[in-house]
PyMOL Python script that loads the backbone (N, CA, C, O; Angstrom):
from pymol import cmd

cmd.read_pdbstr("""\
ATOM      1  N   MET A   1       0.799  -1.205   0.000  1.00  0.00           N
ATOM      2  CA  MET A   1       0.000   0.000   0.000  1.00  0.00           C
ATOM      3  C   MET A   1       0.844   1.274   0.000  1.00  0.00           C
ATOM      4  O   MET A   1       0.432   2.242  -0.638  1.00  0.00           O
ATOM      5  N   PRO A   2       1.999   1.342   0.671  1.00  0.00           N
ATOM      6  CA  PRO A   2       2.808   2.564   0.603  1.00  0.00           C
ATOM      7  C   PRO A   2       3.313   2.843  -0.809  1.00  0.00           C
ATOM      8  O   PRO A   2       3.525   4.004  -1.161  1.00  0.00           O
ATOM      9  N   ASP A   3       3.512   1.802  -1.631  1.00  0.00           N
ATOM     10  CA  ASP A   3       3.921   2.028  -3.018  1.00  0.00           C
ATOM     11  C   ASP A   3       2.857   2.800  -3.776  1.00  0.00           C
ATOM     12  O   ASP A   3       3.166   3.632  -4.630  1.00  0.00           O
ATOM     13  N   ASN A   4       1.616   2.520  -3.461  1.00  0.00           N
ATOM     14  CA  ASN A   4       0.513   3.223  -4.101  1.00  0.00           C
ATOM     15  C   ASN A   4       0.525   4.700  -3.714  1.00  0.00           C
ATOM     16  O   ASN A   4       0.205   5.557  -4.537  1.00  0.00           O
ATOM     17  N   LEU A   5       0.885   4.998  -2.490  1.00  0.00           N
ATOM     18  CA  LEU A   5       0.953   6.390  -2.047  1.00  0.00           C
ATOM     19  C   LEU A   5       2.064   7.135  -2.768  1.00  0.00           C
ATOM     20  O   LEU A   5       1.890   8.297  -3.134  1.00  0.00           O
ATOM     21  N   VAL A   6       3.188   6.491  -2.974  1.00  0.00           N
ATOM     22  CA  VAL A   6       4.294   7.102  -3.715  1.00  0.00           C
ATOM     23  C   VAL A   6       3.873   7.356  -5.158  1.00  0.00           C
ATOM     24  O   VAL A   6       4.176   8.409  -5.718  1.00  0.00           O
ATOM     25  N   ALA A   7       3.183   6.406  -5.754  1.00  0.00           N
ATOM     26  CA  ALA A   7       2.713   6.573  -7.129  1.00  0.00           C
ATOM     27  C   ALA A   7       1.718   7.718  -7.238  1.00  0.00           C
ATOM     28  O   ALA A   7       1.749   8.476  -8.208  1.00  0.00           O
ATOM     29  N   LEU A   8       0.842   7.851  -6.259  1.00  0.00           N
ATOM     30  CA  LEU A   8      -0.123   8.950  -6.278  1.00  0.00           C
ATOM     31  C   LEU A   8       0.564  10.310  -6.128  1.00  0.00           C
ATOM     32  O   LEU A   8       0.172  11.281  -6.776  1.00  0.00           O
ATOM     33  N   CYS A   9       1.577  10.376  -5.282  1.00  0.00           N
ATOM     34  CA  CYS A   9       2.333  11.630  -5.142  1.00  0.00           C
ATOM     35  C   CYS A   9       3.064  11.966  -6.432  1.00  0.00           C
ATOM     36  O   CYS A   9       3.049  13.115  -6.875  1.00  0.00           O
ATOM     37  N   PHE A  10       3.703  10.974  -7.036  1.00  0.00           N
ATOM     38  CA  PHE A  10       4.406  11.182  -8.296  1.00  0.00           C
ATOM     39  C   PHE A  10       3.442  11.639  -9.385  1.00  0.00           C
ATOM     40  O   PHE A  10       3.751  12.557 -10.145  1.00  0.00           O
ATOM     41  N   ALA A  11       2.286  11.006  -9.462  1.00  0.00           N
ATOM     42  CA  ALA A  11       1.303  11.361 -10.480  1.00  0.00           C
ATOM     43  C   ALA A  11       0.780  12.775 -10.264  1.00  0.00           C
ATOM     44  O   ALA A  11       0.617  13.534 -11.219  1.00  0.00           O
ATOM     45  N   SER A  12       0.521  13.125  -9.023  1.00  0.00           N
ATOM     46  CA  SER A  12       0.024  14.469  -8.728  1.00  0.00           C
ATOM     47  C   SER A  12       1.043  15.542  -9.092  1.00  0.00           C
ATOM     48  O   SER A  12       0.686  16.588  -9.634  1.00  0.00           O
ATOM     49  N   ILE A  13       2.305  15.281  -8.793  1.00  0.00           N
ATOM     50  CA  ILE A  13       3.356  16.244  -9.118  1.00  0.00           C
ATOM     51  C   ILE A  13       3.492  16.388 -10.632  1.00  0.00           C
ATOM     52  O   ILE A  13       3.624  17.503 -11.137  1.00  0.00           O
ATOM     53  N   CYS A  14       3.461  15.275 -11.357  1.00  0.00           N
ATOM     54  CA  CYS A  14       3.579  15.333 -12.815  1.00  0.00           C
ATOM     55  C   CYS A  14       2.401  16.061 -13.451  1.00  0.00           C
ATOM     56  O   CYS A  14       2.588  16.844 -14.382  1.00  0.00           O
ATOM     57  N   VAL A  15       1.198  15.812 -12.962  1.00  0.00           N
ATOM     58  CA  VAL A  15       0.019  16.494 -13.487  1.00  0.00           C
ATOM     59  C   VAL A  15       0.106  17.995 -13.205  1.00  0.00           C
ATOM     60  O   VAL A  15      -0.219  18.808 -14.070  1.00  0.00           O
ATOM     61  N   LEU A  16       0.537  18.358 -12.017  1.00  0.00           N
ATOM     62  CA  LEU A  16       0.661  19.773 -11.667  1.00  0.00           C
ATOM     63  C   LEU A  16       1.710  20.468 -12.531  1.00  0.00           C
ATOM     64  O   LEU A  16       1.457  21.555 -13.051  1.00  0.00           O
ATOM     65  N   ILE A  17       2.881  19.857 -12.691  1.00  0.00           N
ATOM     66  CA  ILE A  17       3.928  20.446 -13.536  1.00  0.00           C
ATOM     67  C   ILE A  17       3.445  20.557 -14.977  1.00  0.00           C
ATOM     68  O   ILE A  17       3.668  21.574 -15.634  1.00  0.00           O
ATOM     69  N   GLY A  18       2.788  19.517 -15.462  1.00  0.00           N
ATOM     70  CA  GLY A  18       2.276  19.541 -16.834  1.00  0.00           C
ATOM     71  C   GLY A  18       1.245  20.628 -17.049  1.00  0.00           C
ATOM     72  O   GLY A  18       1.256  21.308 -18.076  1.00  0.00           O
ATOM     73  N   ALA A  19       0.354  20.795 -16.084  1.00  0.00           N
ATOM     74  CA  ALA A  19      -0.668  21.839 -16.209  1.00  0.00           C
ATOM     75  C   ALA A  19      -0.051  23.230 -16.195  1.00  0.00           C
ATOM     76  O   ALA A  19      -0.465  24.103 -16.959  1.00  0.00           O
ATOM     77  N   VAL A  20       0.930  23.439 -15.336  1.00  0.00           N
ATOM     78  CA  VAL A  20       1.594  24.747 -15.274  1.00  0.00           C
ATOM     79  C   VAL A  20       2.336  25.031 -16.573  1.00  0.00           C
ATOM     80  O   VAL A  20       2.249  26.136 -17.108  1.00  0.00           O
ATOM     81  N   LEU A  21       3.066  24.040 -17.084  1.00  0.00           N
ATOM     82  CA  LEU A  21       3.800  24.242 -18.328  1.00  0.00           C
ATOM     83  C   LEU A  21       2.860  24.474 -19.509  1.00  0.00           C
ATOM     84  O   LEU A  21       3.140  25.311 -20.368  1.00  0.00           O
ATOM     85  N   LEU A  22       1.756  23.747 -19.558  1.00  0.00           N
ATOM     86  CA  LEU A  22       0.801  23.965 -20.632  1.00  0.00           C
ATOM     87  C   LEU A  22       0.168  25.354 -20.542  1.00  0.00           C
ATOM     88  O   LEU A  22       0.050  26.048 -21.551  1.00  0.00           O
ATOM     89  N   TYR A  23      -0.232  25.752 -19.359  1.00  0.00           N
ATOM     90  CA  TYR A  23      -0.830  27.073 -19.188  1.00  0.00           C
ATOM     91  C   TYR A  23       0.160  28.167 -19.563  1.00  0.00           C
ATOM     92  O   TYR A  23      -0.196  29.123 -20.252  1.00  0.00           O
ATOM     93  N   ASP A  24       1.402  28.027 -19.111  1.00  0.00           N
ATOM     94  CA  ASP A  24       2.425  29.019 -19.404  1.00  0.00           C
ATOM     95  C   ASP A  24       2.770  29.029 -20.895  1.00  0.00           C
ATOM     96  O   ASP A  24       2.982  30.094 -21.475  1.00  0.00           O
ATOM     97  N   GLY A  25       2.824  27.865 -21.505  1.00  0.00           N
ATOM     98  CA  GLY A  25       3.156  27.789 -22.921  1.00  0.00           C
ATOM     99  C   GLY A  25       2.082  28.334 -23.826  1.00  0.00           C
ATOM    100  O   GLY A  25       2.382  28.925 -24.864  1.00  0.00           O
ATOM    101  N   VAL A  26       0.831  28.143 -23.447  1.00  0.00           N
ATOM    102  CA  VAL A  26      -0.269  28.612 -24.276  1.00  0.00           C
ATOM    103  C   VAL A  26      -0.534  30.106 -24.058  1.00  0.00           C
ATOM    104  O   VAL A  26      -0.915  30.814 -24.990  1.00  0.00           O
ATOM    105  N   SER A  27      -0.334  30.577 -22.832  1.00  0.00           N
ATOM    106  CA  SER A  27      -0.689  31.966 -22.532  1.00  0.00           C
ATOM    107  C   SER A  27       0.353  32.980 -22.989  1.00  0.00           C
ATOM    108  O   SER A  27       0.032  34.160 -23.133  1.00  0.00           O
ATOM    109  N   THR A  28       1.586  32.552 -23.220  1.00  0.00           N
ATOM    110  CA  THR A  28       2.615  33.489 -23.674  1.00  0.00           C
ATOM    111  C   THR A  28       3.032  33.168 -25.101  1.00  0.00           C
ATOM    112  O   THR A  28       2.873  32.041 -25.570  1.00  0.00           O
ATOM    113  N   SER A  29       3.553  34.151 -25.768  1.00  0.00           N
ATOM    114  CA  SER A  29       4.006  33.956 -27.134  1.00  0.00           C
ATOM    115  C   SER A  29       5.475  34.362 -27.215  1.00  0.00           C
ATOM    116  O   SER A  29       5.801  35.544 -27.327  1.00  0.00           O
ATOM    117  N   ASP A  30       6.345  33.372 -27.158  1.00  0.00           N
ATOM    118  CA  ASP A  30       7.774  33.642 -27.284  1.00  0.00           C
ATOM    119  C   ASP A  30       8.444  32.464 -27.973  1.00  0.00           C
ATOM    120  O   ASP A  30       7.768  31.569 -28.480  1.00  0.00           O
ATOM    121  N   ILE A  31       9.747  32.464 -27.990  1.00  0.00           N
ATOM    122  CA  ILE A  31      10.511  31.461 -28.737  1.00  0.00           C
ATOM    123  C   ILE A  31      10.406  30.061 -28.119  1.00  0.00           C
ATOM    124  O   ILE A  31      10.558  29.067 -28.829  1.00  0.00           O
ATOM    125  N   THR A  32      10.149  29.968 -26.813  1.00  0.00           N
ATOM    126  CA  THR A  32      10.090  28.665 -26.143  1.00  0.00           C
ATOM    127  C   THR A  32       8.661  28.140 -25.981  1.00  0.00           C
ATOM    128  O   THR A  32       8.430  27.189 -25.235  1.00  0.00           O
ATOM    129  N   GLN A  33       7.721  28.746 -26.664  1.00  0.00           N
ATOM    130  CA  GLN A  33       6.323  28.342 -26.514  1.00  0.00           C
ATOM    131  C   GLN A  33       6.109  26.884 -26.932  1.00  0.00           C
ATOM    132  O   GLN A  33       5.432  26.137 -26.226  1.00  0.00           O
ATOM    133  N   THR A  34       6.665  26.479 -28.045  1.00  0.00           N
ATOM    134  CA  THR A  34       6.477  25.108 -28.526  1.00  0.00           C
ATOM    135  C   THR A  34       7.081  24.094 -27.558  1.00  0.00           C
ATOM    136  O   THR A  34       6.477  23.058 -27.282  1.00  0.00           O
ATOM    137  N   ALA A  35       8.260  24.390 -27.048  1.00  0.00           N
ATOM    138  CA  ALA A  35       8.911  23.477 -26.109  1.00  0.00           C
ATOM    139  C   ALA A  35       8.111  23.355 -24.819  1.00  0.00           C
ATOM    140  O   ALA A  35       7.993  22.261 -24.267  1.00  0.00           O
ATOM    141  N   ARG A  36       7.563  24.459 -24.335  1.00  0.00           N
ATOM    142  CA  ARG A  36       6.763  24.411 -23.104  1.00  0.00           C
ATOM    143  C   ARG A  36       5.483  23.614 -23.303  1.00  0.00           C
ATOM    144  O   ARG A  36       5.079  22.862 -22.417  1.00  0.00           O
ATOM    145  N   VAL A  37       4.849  23.767 -24.443  1.00  0.00           N
ATOM    146  CA  VAL A  37       3.614  23.020 -24.710  1.00  0.00           C
ATOM    147  C   VAL A  37       3.912  21.527 -24.819  1.00  0.00           C
ATOM    148  O   VAL A  37       3.169  20.711 -24.275  1.00  0.00           O
ATOM    149  N   ILE A  38       4.976  21.165 -25.506  1.00  0.00           N
ATOM    150  CA  ILE A  38       5.339  19.752 -25.639  1.00  0.00           C
ATOM    151  C   ILE A  38       5.726  19.161 -24.286  1.00  0.00           C
ATOM    152  O   ILE A  38       5.304  18.056 -23.946  1.00  0.00           O
ATOM    153  N   ALA A  39       6.527  19.894 -23.516  1.00  0.00           N
ATOM    154  CA  ALA A  39       6.921  19.411 -22.190  1.00  0.00           C
ATOM    155  C   ALA A  39       5.709  19.303 -21.268  1.00  0.00           C
ATOM    156  O   ALA A  39       5.595  18.338 -20.511  1.00  0.00           O
ATOM    157  N   GLY A  40       4.811  20.270 -21.322  1.00  0.00           N
ATOM    158  CA  GLY A  40       3.605  20.223 -20.501  1.00  0.00           C
ATOM    159  C   GLY A  40       2.727  19.043 -20.850  1.00  0.00           C
ATOM    160  O   GLY A  40       2.197  18.370 -19.965  1.00  0.00           O
ATOM    161  N   ALA A  41       2.573  18.790 -22.145  1.00  0.00           N
ATOM    162  CA  ALA A  41       1.762  17.643 -22.565  1.00  0.00           C
ATOM    163  C   ALA A  41       2.413  16.328 -22.140  1.00  0.00           C
ATOM    164  O   ALA A  41       1.721  15.386 -21.754  1.00  0.00           O
ATOM    165  N   ALA A  42       3.732  16.266 -22.210  1.00  0.00           N
ATOM    166  CA  ALA A  42       4.433  15.044 -21.798  1.00  0.00           C
ATOM    167  C   ALA A  42       4.276  14.796 -20.303  1.00  0.00           C
ATOM    168  O   ALA A  42       3.980  13.676 -19.887  1.00  0.00           O
ATOM    169  N   PHE A  43       4.473  15.837 -19.490  1.00  0.00           N
ATOM    170  CA  PHE A  43       4.308  15.672 -18.043  1.00  0.00           C
ATOM    171  C   PHE A  43       2.867  15.351 -17.685  1.00  0.00           C
ATOM    172  O   PHE A  43       2.615  14.511 -16.822  1.00  0.00           O
ATOM    173  N   LEU A  44       1.924  16.009 -18.338  1.00  0.00           N
ATOM    174  CA  LEU A  44       0.519  15.745 -18.055  1.00  0.00           C
ATOM    175  C   LEU A  44       0.148  14.311 -18.396  1.00  0.00           C
ATOM    176  O   LEU A  44      -0.533  13.649 -17.613  1.00  0.00           O
ATOM    177  N   SER A  45       0.583  13.822 -19.549  1.00  0.00           N
ATOM    178  CA  SER A  45       0.259  12.444 -19.919  1.00  0.00           C
ATOM    179  C   SER A  45       0.967  11.433 -19.014  1.00  0.00           C
ATOM    180  O   SER A  45       0.391  10.401 -18.672  1.00  0.00           O
ATOM    181  N   LEU A  46       2.213  11.725 -18.626  1.00  0.00           N
ATOM    182  CA  LEU A  46       2.920  10.843 -17.695  1.00  0.00           C
ATOM    183  C   LEU A  46       2.192  10.778 -16.351  1.00  0.00           C
ATOM    184  O   LEU A  46       2.037   9.700 -15.778  1.00  0.00           O
ATOM    185  N   GLY A  47       1.754  11.911 -15.861  1.00  0.00           N
ATOM    186  CA  GLY A  47       1.025  11.940 -14.596  1.00  0.00           C
ATOM    187  C   GLY A  47      -0.307  11.219 -14.671  1.00  0.00           C
ATOM    188  O   GLY A  47      -0.688  10.510 -13.740  1.00  0.00           O
ATOM    189  N   LEU A  48      -1.015  11.398 -15.774  1.00  0.00           N
ATOM    190  CA  LEU A  48      -2.308  10.725 -15.914  1.00  0.00           C
ATOM    191  C   LEU A  48      -2.145   9.214 -16.052  1.00  0.00           C
ATOM    192  O   LEU A  48      -2.953   8.453 -15.519  1.00  0.00           O
ATOM    193  N   MET A  49      -1.108   8.776 -16.761  1.00  0.00           N
ATOM    194  CA  MET A  49      -0.861   7.337 -16.867  1.00  0.00           C
ATOM    195  C   MET A  49      -0.449   6.746 -15.526  1.00  0.00           C
ATOM    196  O   MET A  49      -0.890   5.653 -15.170  1.00  0.00           O
ATOM    197  N   ALA A  50       0.385   7.449 -14.785  1.00  0.00           N
ATOM    198  CA  ALA A  50       0.781   6.964 -13.455  1.00  0.00           C
ATOM    199  C   ALA A  50      -0.430   6.906 -12.531  1.00  0.00           C
ATOM    200  O   ALA A  50      -0.566   5.974 -11.739  1.00  0.00           O
ATOM    201  N   LEU A  51      -1.301   7.892 -12.632  1.00  0.00           N
ATOM    202  CA  LEU A  51      -2.522   7.894 -11.826  1.00  0.00           C
ATOM    203  C   LEU A  51      -3.424   6.731 -12.198  1.00  0.00           C
ATOM    204  O   LEU A  51      -4.013   6.093 -11.325  1.00  0.00           O
ATOM    205  N   TRP A  52      -3.535   6.454 -13.490  1.00  0.00           N
ATOM    206  CA  TRP A  52      -4.365   5.344 -13.945  1.00  0.00           C
ATOM    207  C   TRP A  52      -3.829   4.014 -13.428  1.00  0.00           C
ATOM    208  O   TRP A  52      -4.602   3.187 -12.943  1.00  0.00           O
ATOM    209  N   PHE A  53      -2.509   3.794 -13.525  1.00  0.00           N
ATOM    210  CA  PHE A  53      -1.927   2.548 -13.033  1.00  0.00           C
ATOM    211  C   PHE A  53      -2.060   2.418 -11.516  1.00  0.00           C
ATOM    212  O   PHE A  53      -2.288   1.320 -11.010  1.00  0.00           O
ATOM    213  N   ALA A  54      -1.920   3.524 -10.788  1.00  0.00           N
ATOM    214  CA  ALA A  54      -2.059   3.480  -9.335  1.00  0.00           C
ATOM    215  C   ALA A  54      -3.496   3.136  -8.933  1.00  0.00           C
ATOM    216  O   ALA A  54      -3.716   2.339  -8.022  1.00  0.00           O
ATOM    217  N   MET A  55      -4.454   3.732  -9.608  1.00  0.00           N
ATOM    218  CA  MET A  55      -5.851   3.438  -9.294  1.00  0.00           C
ATOM    219  C   MET A  55      -6.214   2.008  -9.698  1.00  0.00           C
ATOM    220  O   MET A  55      -6.992   1.346  -9.011  1.00  0.00           O
ATOM    221  N   LYS A  56      -5.657   1.537 -10.803  1.00  0.00           N
ATOM    222  CA  LYS A  56      -5.912   0.164 -11.239  1.00  0.00           C
ATOM    223  C   LYS A  56      -5.391  -0.835 -10.211  1.00  0.00           C
ATOM    224  O   LYS A  56      -6.078  -1.800  -9.878  1.00  0.00           O
ATOM    225  N   SER A  57      -4.181  -0.607  -9.711  1.00  0.00           N
ATOM    226  CA  SER A  57      -3.632  -1.520  -8.712  1.00  0.00           C
ATOM    227  C   SER A  57      -4.398  -1.417  -7.399  1.00  0.00           C
ATOM    228  O   SER A  57      -4.544  -2.409  -6.684  1.00  0.00           O
ATOM    229  N   ARG A  58      -4.883  -0.234  -7.081  1.00  0.00           N
ATOM    230  CA  ARG A  58      -5.684  -0.050  -5.858  1.00  0.00           C
ATOM    231  C   ARG A  58      -6.984  -0.844  -5.949  1.00  0.00           C
ATOM    232  O   ARG A  58      -7.393  -1.479  -4.977  1.00  0.00           O
ATOM    233  N   VAL A  59      -7.632  -0.811  -7.107  1.00  0.00           N
ATOM    234  CA  VAL A  59      -8.887  -1.550  -7.285  1.00  0.00           C
ATOM    235  C   VAL A  59      -8.624  -3.050  -7.221  1.00  0.00           C
ATOM    236  O   VAL A  59      -9.385  -3.788  -6.594  1.00  0.00           O
ATOM    237  N   GLU A  60      -7.553  -3.505  -7.864  1.00  0.00           N
ATOM    238  CA  GLU A  60      -7.216  -4.932  -7.808  1.00  0.00           C
ATOM    239  C   GLU A  60      -6.876  -5.357  -6.391  1.00  0.00           C
ATOM    240  O   GLU A  60      -7.247  -6.453  -5.972  1.00  0.00           O
ATOM    241  N   TRP A  61      -6.171  -4.504  -5.639  1.00  0.00           N
ATOM    242  CA  TRP A  61      -5.816  -4.809  -4.262  1.00  0.00           C
ATOM    243  C   TRP A  61      -7.072  -4.913  -3.399  1.00  0.00           C
ATOM    244  O   TRP A  61      -7.170  -5.798  -2.550  1.00  0.00           O
ATOM    245  N   SER A  62      -8.036  -4.010  -3.615  1.00  0.00           N
ATOM    246  CA  SER A  62      -9.258  -4.052  -2.801  1.00  0.00           C
ATOM    247  C   SER A  62     -10.103  -5.273  -3.132  1.00  0.00           C
ATOM    248  O   SER A  62     -10.781  -5.809  -2.255  1.00  0.00           O
ATOM    249  N   LYS A  63     -10.073  -5.723  -4.384  1.00  0.00           N
ATOM    250  CA  LYS A  63     -10.821  -6.934  -4.754  1.00  0.00           C
ATOM    251  C   LYS A  63     -10.221  -8.159  -4.072  1.00  0.00           C
ATOM    252  O   LYS A  63     -10.957  -9.048  -3.645  1.00  0.00           O
ATOM    253  N   VAL A  64      -8.906  -8.217  -3.966  1.00  0.00           N
ATOM    254  CA  VAL A  64      -8.235  -9.341  -3.308  1.00  0.00           C
ATOM    255  C   VAL A  64      -8.526  -9.327  -1.813  1.00  0.00           C
ATOM    256  O   VAL A  64      -8.687 -10.386  -1.205  1.00  0.00           O
ATOM    257  N   GLN A  65      -8.595  -8.150  -1.219  1.00  0.00           N
ATOM    258  CA  GLN A  65      -8.855  -8.035   0.215  1.00  0.00           C
ATOM    259  C   GLN A  65     -10.290  -8.438   0.576  1.00  0.00           C
ATOM    260  O   GLN A  65     -10.547  -8.875   1.698  1.00  0.00           O
ATOM    261  N   GLU A  66     -11.215  -8.293  -0.364  1.00  0.00           N
ATOM    262  CA  GLU A  66     -12.608  -8.661  -0.100  1.00  0.00           C
ATOM    263  C   GLU A  66     -12.785 -10.170  -0.012  1.00  0.00           C
ATOM    264  O   GLU A  66     -13.687 -10.650   0.675  1.00  0.00           O
ATOM    265  N   ARG A  67     -11.943 -10.913  -0.693  1.00  0.00           N
ATOM    266  CA  ARG A  67     -12.102 -12.374  -0.727  1.00  0.00           C
ATOM    267  C   ARG A  67     -11.640 -13.013   0.532  1.00  0.00           C
ATOM    268  O   ARG A  67     -11.706 -14.235   0.664  1.00  0.00           O
TER     269      ARG A  67
END
""", "prot")
cmd.dss("prot")
cmd.show_as("cartoon", "prot")
cmd.util.cbc("prot")
cmd.orient("prot")
C-alpha cells in the first residue's frame, strides 16, 4: 500500500507540472512556446498514466482483500 501512495504523489506532481507548463506555454508567445507546450503535454500524460496505473492496482488490491 505505501507504493501506491508514492505513485499517487508522483502522479500528482507530474500532473501539476504539466498543467503549469501547458498554461504558461499557451498563454505566452515567445521562442520557447512550442517546447513548453510539448513538455507540458508530456508531463501531463505521464502523470495521468501513473494515476491510472495506481488506481488500477488499488482496485485490484481491494478486490483481493474482499475475498
